[in-house]
N, C-alpha and C positions, 0 to 999 in steps of 0.2 A: 262361231256363235259367241263364245266367251269373250273374244276381242270386240265383237259388235256390241254386246251388252256393256262391257267396260267402257268402250268409246262413247256410247250414249250417256252413260253415267258421268264420264269425264267432261263431256261437252256441257252437260247440265250444271255441274259444279263450276266450270269456267264461266258460264253465263251468270251464275249467282255472284261470283267474285267480280265480274265486270259491273254488275248492278251496284255492288259495294263501292266500286271505284267512282261511279257517278254520284252515289249518295255522299261519299266522303268529300268530293269536290263541291257538291251543293252545300254541305255543312260549312266548308271553308268559305265559300262565297257569302254565306249569310252571316256567319259569326266571326270570320277571320281567325279561326283556330288553326294555327299552322301544323299542329300534330296530325290533322286529317290529310294534309298533303303527303306526309310520310306514310300514312295508312293507305292512301290511294296508290302510292308507288308500290307498297308491299302487296296489296291485293292484285294490282295489275301484273306485277312480275309473276306472282303465283298463278294467275289465270293463264298468262302466256306460256308458262312452264308446262302446265297440265295440257293445254290445248295442243301445243306442238308435240308433246310426248305421244299423244294419240294420233294426231294428224300425220306426222312424219313416219309413224309406224307402218304406214301403207306403202311407203316409197323407199327406194334405196338410191341415194345420190350423194354428191359431195356435201351439200348443206346438211343432209341428215346425219352423216358421219361427224361433221363439224359440231353439230348440235349435241349429239350423244357424247362426244369426247370432251367438249369444252364449254359450249354455250349454255347448256342446261345447268351445269354446275355454277357458272357465273351468274345466271339469272337467279338461281336459288340463293346464292350468297348475297346478291343485291337485295333480295326480298328480306333476308335476315337482317342485313345492315339497316334497311329502312325501318323494319319493325322495332329494332332497338332504339332508334331515334324517336319513333312514335311513342314507345312505352315511357321513355324519359319525360317527354312533354305531356303525355296524357295524365300521368300521376304526379307531375311536377316534382320529379325526384331530386332535382337540385336543392329545392327548399325543404321538401318533406322527408327525403331519404338520401342524405348526402353520400353515405357509404355505398348504397346501391347505385347512385348516379355515377360515382367514380368507377365502379366495376363495369357498368354498361359502356361508359366512354372508353375504358381500356379494351373492352371486348371488341368495339368497333375498330379500334386501331389495329389490334391483333388480326382481326378478320381481313382488314385491308392489306396488311403485310402478307398474310397467307395467300390471298388471291393474287397478289403481285408475284409471289414466288411461283405459284401454280402456272400463271401465264408465261413467265419466263421459261419454265421447264417445258411447257407445251410448244412454244414457238421457237425456242432456241436449241432444244435437244430432242432426242428420240427415246427418252426414258419413259416409255408408257407404263412400265411397272411402277415407277416412282410416282407417276400421276395417279395411278390407281390407289397406291398407298396413301397419298395425300388426300384424295377425295373421300375414300371409304373409311380410312382410319383416323388420320390427323384432323381434318376439318370437320367431318361429321361428328367425331367424338368431341371436338371443341363446341359444336352446336349443342350437343347433349350436355356438356359441362355447363354451358351458359344457362340452359333451362333448369338444371338441377340446382345450381347456386341461386338462381332467381326464386325458385320454389322454397328452398330452405330458408332464405332470408325473409321471405314474405309471409311464411306460414304462421308465424307468431304475431304478425302485425294486425291490429284490430282495425283494418281498413277494408270495408266491403268492396270498394272499387279495385283495390289491389288483389283481393281474394278472387274476384271474377277473372282477372287476367291469369292468376296462378292456376285456377281450375282449367282454363282453356289451354294453357301451356302444358299442364300435366297430361291432359287428354291427348294433345298433339304428340307429346313425347312417347306416351304408351303406344299409340298407333304407329308412330314412326319406327319404334323399336321392332314392332311386329313386322312392318314392311321390310326393314333391313334384315330381319331374321329369315324372311322368305327368300330374299336375294342371296344372302351369304351362305345359308345352310340348306337351301331347297326345302324349307319347312312348308308343309301343306296342312293348314288348320282344318280344312273341310275334307271329309272322306271321299267326296265325289271328285274323280280325276278331271282336271280342266275346269273346275268351278271358278266363278269369279271371286269366290272367297279365298282362293289360293293365289290371287294376284297381289303383288306387293303394292302396286299403285292404288288399288282399291282401298287398302287400309290407310294409306297416307291421305287419301281424299276424305275418308271418314273422319280422320283426326282434324283435318282442316274445317270440316262442317261443324264438328263439336266445338272447336276453338272459336269459330265464327259465332256460334250460338251464345257462348259465354261472353264474347266481346259485346254482342248486341245487348245482352242482359246488363253488362257493366255500363254500357253507354246509356241505357235507359235509366239505370240508377244514378249515374252522374248528372243526366239532364234533370231528373227529379230533384236531386240534391241542390243543383244550381238554381232551380226555380224556387225551392224553399228558401235558399239563402237570399235570393233577390227579393222575395216577399218579406223576409225578416228585415232586410236592409231598408226596404221601402217603409215598413212599419216603424223602424227605428228612426228614420229621418222624419216621418210624420210626427212621432212622439216628441222628437227634438224640437220641431217647429212649434208644436202645441205648447211645449214647456217654455220655449223662448217667448211666445206670445203671451202666455200666462204671466211670466216674470215681467214682461213689459207692462201688462195691465196692472200688476201689483205695484210696480214702480210708479206708474201714473197715479194710482189710488193713494200710495204713500205720499207722493208729492202734493196731491190735493189735500190730504189730511194734514200734512205739515203746514200748508198755507192756511187751512182753517184754524189750526192751533195758533198760528202767528196772529191771525186776525182776531181770534178770541182773546188772546193775551193783550193785544193792543186795546181792544174794546174794554177789557177788564181794567187795564191801567187808567184809561180815560174816564171810565165810570167811577173808579175809586177816587181819582183826583177831583172829579166833579162833586162827588158826595162829600168829600172832605171840605171843599170850598163852600158848599151849601151849609154844612154844619157850622163852619166857622162864622159865616155870615149870619146864620140864625142866632148864634150866641151873642154876636155883636148887637144885632137888633134887639135881642131880649134884654141885654144890659142897658141899652139906650131907652127902651120902653120903661124900664124900672126907674130910671132917672127922670 
């Protein structure tokens, strides 16, 4: 019964993640924001990871063993790899947070090296104990380290978008630690034996749901901010056009006034010379009349 309830919950979460895949692809097709390609890959890998974890739990075959020993870990690593790419582009870390961008780039390369070493050990040796150490100690601790550094770096930054991602990552880390504690130490948070609340996968899925909620909140904030910025830019361009039109009208009026002043000056000079000629001729006529 506990497996059935957990499987249903897992399938629901997988369906929600697949919806996010379609949503991310739709956003990419509309706005050409490449970060949503990476988010689609991240959510797809996570959905496949959860779905196969429950679906293959019912069978025992070669693929099931291969999945549990190797493929599930590689899918999880691929999801983390894609998520780091997504975060870098989503917050534009190269321009806004250069130090964080360098750290995330370095983390991707280290993760790629660790996955390569893990694959070589799996396919070329029989050191299953070493594989277990790499998966549960080295690489998962590395994932934990990436999340902690990201939180510490971002917590003092006054960027709401970054804070939404931090909150989601913090929740995912907390629930992932609870999940790992159940696996490693047989911890049972619920007093009822066999309860779904004592299953490690359940807490990991809860962390994913909370992280998804914070991501959607951050996305809504980003869209609202982008709309406001576009409106401000449109208003600025409108004001610039109005200012240019006003300056053009002022220049035309100044040219017209300058032309009026020139004509007035010409008329004044002509009238002045005419009056002088009339006065001179009047004086001449006056002197002649006296004679």
